[in-house]
C-alpha positions in Angstrom: 39.4 55.6 27.5 41.1 59.0 27.6 39.3 61.9 29.2 38.7 63.3 25.8 37.0 60.1 24.7 35.0 59.9 27.9 33.7 63.5 27.4 33.0 62.9 23.7 31.0 59.7 24.3 29.1 61.4 27.1 28.2 64.5 24.9 26.9 62.2 22.2 24.7 60.4 24.7 23.6 63.6 26.4 22.5 65.2 23.1 20.5 62.1 22.2 18.8 62.1 25.6 18.2 65.8 25.9 17.2 66.6 22.3 16.6 63.2 20.6 19.3 63.9 18.0 22.4 61.8 17.0 25.5 63.9 16.4 28.8 62.9 15.0 31.9 62.3 17.0 33.5 65.4 15.4 30.7 67.6 16.7 31.1 66.2 20.2 34.9 66.4 20.2 36.2 68.6 23.1 38.8 71.2 22.6 41.3 72.4 25.2 39.9 75.4 27.0 41.5 78.8 26.3 43.7 79.9 29.1 41.8 83.0 29.9 38.7 80.9 31.0 38.3 78.4 33.8 38.1 74.9 32.5 40.0 72.0 31.0 37.9 71.2 27.9 35.3 73.1 25.9 32.3 72.0 23.9 31.0 74.4 21.2 27.2 74.3 21.3 26.3 76.6 18.4 25.8 73.7 15.9 23.2 72.2 18.2 20.8 75.2 17.9 19.4 73.7 14.7 17.7 70.8 16.4 17.5 72.0 20.0 15.6 75.2 19.1 17.3 77.0 21.9 20.0 79.6 22.3 23.6 78.4 22.5 24.0 79.5 26.1 20.8 77.7 27.2 22.0 74.5 25.5 25.5 74.8 27.1 23.9 75.2 30.6 21.6 72.1 30.1 24.4 70.0 28.6 26.9 71.1 31.3 24.4 70.1 34.1 23.7 66.8 32.5 27.4 66.0 32.0 28.5 66.9 35.6 25.6 64.8 37.0 26.5 61.7 34.9 30.2 61.8 34.4 32.1 61.3 37.6 35.3 62.6 36.1 33.8 66.1 35.8 33.6 68.4 38.7 31.8 71.6 37.4 31.2 73.7 34.4 30.8 77.3 33.3 29.2 78.9 30.2 30.6 81.7 28.1 28.0 82.4 25.4 27.8 79.2 23.3 30.9 77.7 24.8 30.6 75.0 27.5 33.8 74.9 29.6 34.2 71.7 31.6 36.4 71.3 34.7 37.8 67.9 35.3 37.7 66.6 38.9 40.9 66.8 40.9 40.5 63.1 41.7 40.9 62.3 38.0 44.2 64.2 37.7 45.7 62.8 40.9 44.7 59.2 40.1 46.4 59.7 36.7 49.5 61.0 38.4 49.6 57.9 40.6 49.3 55.7 37.5 52.3 57.2 35.7 54.5 57.8 38.7 57.8 56.1 38.0 56.8 54.9 34.5 59.8 55.8 32.4 58.0 54.7 29.3 55.1 57.1 29.8 54.3 58.9 26.5 55.3 56.0 24.3 52.5 54.1 22.6 52.2 50.3 22.1 53.6 48.8 18.9 51.1 49.1 16.0 52.6 46.6 13.6 53.3 49.2 10.9 56.6 50.2 9.3 57.6 53.6 8.2 60.8 54.5 6.2 62.1 58.0 6.7 64.6 59.4 4.2 66.6 62.4 5.3 69.9 64.3 4.9 70.8 62.9 1.4 73.8 65.2 0.9 76.2 65.7 -2.1 79.7 64.4 -1.7 81.3 67.6 -3.1 80.9 69.7 0.1 80.5 69.4 3.9 77.1 69.4 5.6 75.8 72.9 6.2 73.0 74.7 8.1 70.3 73.6 5.6 71.4 70.0 6.0 71.2 70.5 9.8 67.5 71.4 9.6 66.9 68.4 7.3 68.7 66.0 9.6 67.0 67.3 12.8 63.6 67.0 11.2 64.2 63.5 9.9 65.8 62.3 13.1 63.1 63.7 15.4 60.4 62.3 13.1 62.0 58.9 13.3 62.1 59.0 17.1 58.5 60.3 17.4 57.2 57.7 14.9 59.0 55.0 16.9 57.4 56.3 20.1 54.0 56.2 18.4 54.4 52.5 17.8 55.9 52.3 14.4 58.9 50.2 13.3 61.1 52.9 11.7 63.8 52.6 9.1 66.1 55.6 8.7 67.7 55.9 5.3 69.5 58.4 3.1 70.4 58.6 -0.6 73.9 60.0 -1.0 74.3 62.0 -4.2 77.8 60.8 -5.0 77.9 61.2 -8.8 77.4 63.9 -11.4 79.1 67.1 -12.7 79.2 68.8 -9.3 81.3 65.9 -7.9 83.6 66.1 -10.9 84.2 69.8 -10.2 85.8 69.1 -6.8 87.7 66.1 -8.2 89.1 68.1 -11.1 90.1 71.0 -8.9 92.0 68.7 -6.6 93.6 67.0 -9.5 94.7 70.3 -11.1 95.7 72.4 -8.1 96.2 70.2 -4.9 99.7 68.9 -5.7 98.9 65.8 -3.7 97.5 67.4 -0.6 95.3 65.3 1.7 93.2 66.0 4.8 96.0 64.5 6.9 98.7 66.6 5.3 96.7 69.8 5.7 95.0 69.1 9.0 91.6 70.0 7.5 88.5 67.9 8.4 88.1 65.6 5.4 84.7 66.7 4.1 85.7 70.4 4.5 88.9 69.5 2.6 86.9 68.3 -0.4 84.4 71.2 -0.2 87.3 73.6 -0.4 88.2 72.2 -3.9 84.6 72.6 -5.0 84.8 76.3 -4.0 88.1 76.7 -5.7 86.7 75.2 -8.9 84.0 77.9 -8.9 86.6 80.6 -8.2 88.8 79.4 -11.1 85.8 79.1 -13.3 84.7 82.7 -12.5 88.2 84.0 -13.4 88.1 82.1 -16.7 84.6 83.4 -17.4 85.5 87.0 -16.7 88.5 86.7 -19.0 86.4 85.2 -21.7 83.7 88.0 -21.5 86.4 90.5 -22.3 87.9 88.4 -25.1 87.0 88.8 -28.8 85.1 85.5 -28.6 83.0 86.6 -25.7 82.2 90.0 -27.3 81.2 88.2 -30.5 78.7 86.0 -28.6 77.4 89.1 -26.7 76.8 90.9 -30.0 75.1 87.9 -31.6 72.9 86.7 -28.7 72.2 89.6 -26.4 68.5 90.6 -26.4 67.7 94.3 -26.7 66.2 94.5 -23.2 69.3 92.9 -21.6 72.3 94.8 -20.3 75.8 93.3 -20.9 76.0 92.4 -17.2 72.6 90.7 -17.3 73.4 88.8 -20.5 76.6 87.3 -19.1 74.8 86.4 -15.8 72.1 84.6 -17.8 74.7 83.0 -20.2 76.8 81.4 -17.4 75.4 77.8 -17.8 75.7 78.0 -21.6 79.3 79.2 -21.3 80.1 76.3 -19.0 78.6 73.7 -21.4 79.7 75.2 -24.7 82.8 77.4 -24.3 84.6 76.8 -20.9 87.8 74.8 -20.8 87.2 73.9 -17.2 83.6 72.9 -18.0 84.9 70.8 -20.8 87.4 69.0 -18.6 84.7 68.4 -15.9 82.4 66.9 -18.5 85.1 64.7 -19.9 85.8 63.5 -16.4 82.2 62.6 -15.9 82.2 60.6 -19.2 85.3 58.7 -18.0 83.6 57.9 -14.7 80.5 56.6 -16.6 82.8 54.5 -18.8 84.4 53.0 -15.7 87.9 54.5 -16.2 90.0 53.0 -13.4 92.0 56.1 -12.5 88.9 58.3 -12.5 87.0 55.7 -10.4 90.0 55.5 -7.9 90.1 59.3 -7.5 86.3 59.4 -7.1 86.4 56.6 -4.4 89.2 58.4 -2.5 87.5 61.8 -2.4 84.1 60.3 -1.6 85.7 58.4 1.3 87.2 61.6 2.7 83.7 63.1 2.6 82.0 60.0 4.2 84.6 60.1 7.1 83.8 63.8 7.6 80.0 63.2 7.4 80.3 60.4 10.0 82.0 62.7 12.5 79.2 65.3 12.1 76.5 62.7 12.4 78.1 61.5 15.6 78.3 65.1 17.0 74.6 65.5 16.2 73.7 62.2 17.7 72.1 60.7 14.6 72.5 57.4 12.7 71.0 55.6 9.7 69.9 52.0 9.1 70.7 52.1 5.4 72.7 54.2 2.9 71.7 54.2 -0.7 74.1 55.7 -3.3 73.1 57.5 -6.4 76.0 55.9 -8.2 74.2 52.6 -7.6 70.6 53.7 -8.2 70.8 56.2 -11.1 70.0 53.4 -13.6 67.0 52.1 -11.7 63.5 52.7 -12.9 63.9 51.8 -16.6 61.9 48.5 -16.1 59.2 50.5 -14.4 59.0 52.8 -17.4 58.5 49.8 -19.7 55.8 48.4 -17.4 54.1 51.8 -17.4 54.2 52.0 -21.2 52.6 48.6 -21.4 49.8 49.5 -18.9 49.1 52.9 -20.5 50.4 55.0 -17.6 53.1 56.5 -19.9 53.2 57.3 -23.6 56.0 57.6 -26.1 56.6 60.6 -28.3 57.8 60.4 -31.9 61.4 61.2 -30.8 61.3 58.1 -28.5 61.1 60.0 -25.2 58.6 58.6 -22.7 56.1 60.9 -20.8 53.3 60.8 -18.2 50.2 62.8 -18.9 49.3 64.2 -15.5 47.1 67.1 -16.7 44.0 65.7 -15.0 45.9 66.0 -11.7 47.0 69.6 -12.7 50.6 68.5 -12.9 51.2 68.9 -16.7 53.1 66.4 -18.8 56.3 64.9 -17.2 59.2 63.2 -19.0 60.3 59.9 -17.4 62.8 58.8 -20.1 64.8 60.9 -22.6 64.8 60.2 -26.3 68.3 58.7 -26.0 67.0 56.2 -23.5 68.7 57.8 -20.4 67.0 58.4 -17.1 65.9 61.6 -15.5 65.7 62.1 -11.7 62.0 61.0 -11.5 63.0 57.7 -13.2 65.6 57.0 -10.6 63.2 57.9 -7.8 60.6 55.5 -9.1 63.1 52.7 -9.1 64.5 53.6 -5.7 61.0 53.6 -4.1 60.3 50.2 -5.5 63.7 48.8 -4.3 63.2 50.2 -0.8 59.7 48.6 -0.6 61.3 45.3 -1.4 64.1 45.9 1.1 61.8 46.9 4.1 58.2 46.3 3.2 57.2 49.7 4.7 53.6 50.8 4.5 54.7 54.5 4.7 57.6 56.3 3.1 58.6 59.8 4.2 60.9 62.0 2.2 62.5 64.9 4.1 63.3 67.4 1.3 63.2 71.2 1.1 60.1 72.9 -0.4 62.0 73.6 -3.6 61.1 70.1 -4.6 57.4 70.2 -3.9 56.4 69.7 -7.6 58.9 66.9 -8.0 57.3 64.9 -5.2 53.7 65.6 -6.3 54.7 64.1 -9.7 56.5 61.2 -8.1 53.6 60.3 -5.8 51.0 60.7 -8.5 52.9 58.4 -10.9 53.5 55.7 -8.2 49.7 55.8 -7.4 48.9 55.3 -11.1 51.4 52.5 -11.4 49.4 50.8 -8.5 52.4 50.5 -6.2 51.2 48.9 -2.9 52.8 51.6 -0.8 51.5 54.6 -2.8 48.9 55.6 -0.3 51.6 55.9 2.4 53.9 58.4 0.7 54.6 61.7 2.3 56.9 64.6 1.4 58.0 66.4 4.6 58.5 69.7 2.9 60.5 72.3 4.9 61.5 75.9 4.3 65.0 77.2 4.0 67.1 78.4 6.9 68.6 81.8 6.8 71.0 83.6 9.1 70.5 87.1 10.4 73.0 88.1 7.7 70.9 86.5 4.9 71.1 83.6 2.5 74.0 81.1 2.0 75.6 80.0 -1.2 77.6 76.8 -1.4 79.6 77.5 -4.6 80.8 80.9 -3.2 81.8 79.4 0.1 79.4 81.5 2.1 77.5 78.6 3.7 77.6 78.0 7.5 79.1 74.6 7.9 77.4 72.2 10.3 80.6 71.7 12.3 81.2 75.4 12.6 77.6 75.9 13.7 77.9 73.2 16.4 81.1 74.7 17.7 79.5 78.2 17.7 76.4 77.2 19.8 78.6 75.4 22.3 80.8 78.5 22.5 77.7 80.6 23.1 76.6 78.2 25.8 80.1 78.4 27.4 80.0 82.2 27.4 76.5 82.3 28.9 77.5 79.8 31.6 80.7 81.8 32.4 78.5 84.8 33.1 76.4 82.8 35.6 79.4 80.9 37.1 77.3 77.9 38.1 79.6 75.2 36.7 82.8 76.5 38.2 83.1 73.8 40.9 82.8 70.9 38.3 85.6 69.2 36.6 86.5 70.4 33.1 85.3 67.1 31.6 81.9 67.5 33.3 81.7 71.1 32.3 82.5 70.3 28.7 79.8 67.6 28.6 77.2 69.8 30.1 78.1 72.7 27.7 77.9 70.3 24.8 74.4 69.2 25.8 73.3 72.9 26.3 74.7 74.0 23.0 73.2 71.2 21.0 69.9 71.7 22.8 70.0 75.3 21.8 70.7 74.4 18.1 68.2 71.6 17.8 65.3 73.1 19.7 65.7 76.5 17.9 65.3 74.7 14.6 62.7 72.1 15.5 60.3 74.4 17.3 59.5 76.1 14.0 56.8 74.3 11.9 58.6 72.5 9.0 56.8 74.5 6.3 58.0 77.8 7.6 61.2 79.5 6.4 63.2 80.4 9.4 66.2 82.5 10.6 68.7 80.9 13.0 70.3 83.1 15.5 72.9 81.4 17.7 72.9 84.0 20.5 69.1 83.9 20.8 69.1 80.1 20.8 70.9 79.8 24.2 68.8 82.3 26.1 67.6 80.7 29.4 64.5 83.0 29.5 63.1 82.5 25.9 61.4 79.6 24.1 64.7 77.7 23.9 66.1 74.3 24.5 68.2 75.5 27.5 65.1 77.1 29.1 63.5 73.6 29.1 66.7 71.9 30.2 66.8 74.4 33.1 63.3 73.2 34.3 64.7 69.6 34.3 67.8 70.7 36.2 65.7 72.5 38.8 63.7 69.3 39.3 66.9 67.2 39.7 68.2 69.7 42.2 65.0 69.5 44.3 65.0 65.7 44.2 68.6 65.6 45.4 67.9 68.0 48.2 64.8 65.9 49.1 66.9 62.8 49.2 69.4 64.5 51.5 66.5 65.4 53.8 65.1 61.9 53.8 61.9 62.9 51.9 60.2 60.4 49.6 57.9 61.1 46.7 54.4 59.7 47.2 51.3 59.2 45.0 49.0 59.8 48.0 46.4 62.3 46.9 46.4 65.4 49.1 42.6 65.8 48.7 42.1 62.3 50.3 44.0 63.2 53.5 42.1 64.5 56.5 42.2 68.3 56.7 44.1 68.6 53.4 42.7 70.9 50.7 42.3 70.0 47.0 45.3 70.3 44.7 46.4 73.7 43.8 45.7 75.2 40.3 49.4 75.1 39.4 49.5 71.4 40.3 46.4 70.8 38.2 47.9 72.6 35.2 51.1 70.5 35.4 49.2 67.2 35.6 46.9 68.2 32.8 50.0 69.0 30.7 51.5 65.6 31.5 48.3 64.0 30.4 48.6 65.4 26.9 52.0 63.8 26.2 50.8 60.5 24.6 48.3 62.4 22.4 50.9 64.9 21.4 53.3 62.1 20.3 50.5 60.4 18.4 49.5 63.7 16.6 53.1 64.7 15.8 53.7 61.2 14.3 50.6 61.4 12.2 51.5 64.9 10.9 55.3 64.3 10.8 55.7 67.5 12.7 58.3 67.5 15.5 57.4 71.1 16.4 54.3 69.8 18.2 56.5 67.9 20.6 58.9 70.8 20.9 56.1 73.2 21.8 54.6 70.7 24.2 58.0 70.5 26.0 58.1 74.3 26.2 54.6 74.5 27.6 55.3 71.8 30.2 58.6 73.5 31.2 56.8 76.9 31.4 54.1 75.4 33.6 56.7 73.9 35.9 58.7 77.2 36.3 55.4 78.8 37.4 54.7 76.0 39.8 58.2 76.2 41.2 57.9 80.0 41.7 54.4 80.0 43.1 54.5 77.0 45.5 57.0 75.7 48.0 58.0 72.0 47.5 60.4 71.1 50.3 58.8 73.6 52.7 55.2 72.8 51.9 52.7 73.0 54.7 52.3 69.3 55.2 54.4 66.1 54.7 51.8 64.8 52.4 51.9 67.9 50.2 55.8 67.7 50.1 55.6 64.0 49.0 52.9 64.7 46.4 54.8 67.6 44.9 58.0 65.5 44.8 56.0 62.9 42.9 54.8 65.5 40.5 58.3 66.8 40.0 59.6 63.4 39.1 56.8 62.8 36.6 57.5 66.2 35.0 61.2 65.4 34.8 60.4 62.1 33.1 58.1 63.7 30.6 60.6 66.4 29.8 63.4 63.8 29.3 61.1 61.7 27.1 59.8 64.6 25.0 63.2 66.3 24.5 64.8 62.9 23.8 62.4 62.5 20.9 64.0 65.6 19.5 67.5 64.2 20.0 68.1 66.5 22.9 70.0 65.3 26.1 69.1 66.6 29.5 71.9 67.6 31.8 71.7 67.1 35.6 73.3 70.5 36.2 73.8 73.7 34.3 
């Protein structure tokens, strides 16, 4: 049993014995004591006044005395109004440290026999990965690592959006303007090369649109369709999509290319395959730089026709209904989701149809009880509808569906726009944070004696830690601003700050080895004449104790920020311990050995926790 469970069980028994009342496990659950008060765990006694017929403070005093008397793991208690603060005995913490000493798997839970599939990244093949993708990738990857540590068998997948009008825009621009240029001939990274043609298409389209607005045809449409409350500028802004679909020469050529692709035209397919391969090669290099991989790729070009059989089954079972024009719909009004089309009147699919089929196919592929979709919060409604329909269809995995919804990422300068070429590419961002790490390191001069190869490796680890931690530490639902300079600060809530705690420990352990000192799990408080462990030591051990529960909670909530913030709290506690107490010059040999053992356990926990976020720990920095 964990100390939480021991206290919880004891509180239930104590309330029964003292007041003859049976309380729920939720009422007896201990919370972590607030830092301004002495204690490790707190029990709230206000709910017990109903049956105890006493003031909350009196109940807390009686309950505290009973628990300390009957629970050997508790040392003492104090009462603050109706809050009972319990202090865990030093012997519990030191025994725990002895148990985990040298256990490199500490923090990982036993296999639970369950499978979870996590879909993340899912980019379009008309542009390189950008900052928004980076947040998606980091959330998906860290969730997969955390779920694996929590005992799940994890499958990491993505759906590549490799078809559609946006893809044809980059293809058409290359065909019209590239004059045979390739990534090799230009020296441009291959996914950036394709993205440049997507941006060029937009630029050429805007030129065409501006010219049309000034033409007789454009002015005629303006006169016929502009609403009284619209300015000319607002009308043309709102009319852009209609112009693309009804008047644009470039738009017409892109649509014709899409039709040729759908018809299987060999030349169009060959161009599509070549440009997609350029993008895949570029994506692969970025994934490698970020340290991520996937178990399975699904391609929209192969899945976009899926789901039609499900629609027929849903019609037969009454989950869907058909309108007079032949379109098929789901009535979700009782779930406050309105009516949703699942098949157009011409028999073609919509996105929801494809997602229904893909979910069913992936269940057949992997048999996962849980499916997690890492997708921005712009798609909240879509996933509410998808999950509701799958539930009504009676799919066996419907109860395990989860949308890991996350907010957009902005820069200090504002939003990004792909078509205008104002996004921050993932590759540029990686290079920038590594450059920031290099600049910060140069100011400190601590790597100067190392080889350039070692320096580069350490700076890569620091830069990527800065990038990853800065993004992951924010709860997924929150919109966030990414500031490269702030991310590499050694003093803030940053990845490098945590890495620095690890590096400090490694330095201490190297010096200890040079001095012939060995870590030991011998408890200082069991040695003759040795005082109990220091508060800073207790705090560190208590932080270590929380790692498995943190992993379990983060996996249950699909929230890597819980692990990130745990790592920061542990590093912060270590920095205080390091500043306040001497390790290699402690008063006794036993204290030295004990603190070295504690340092090793903290290093292991930091390496494990940060590893779950995809962050490597350098030995020096």
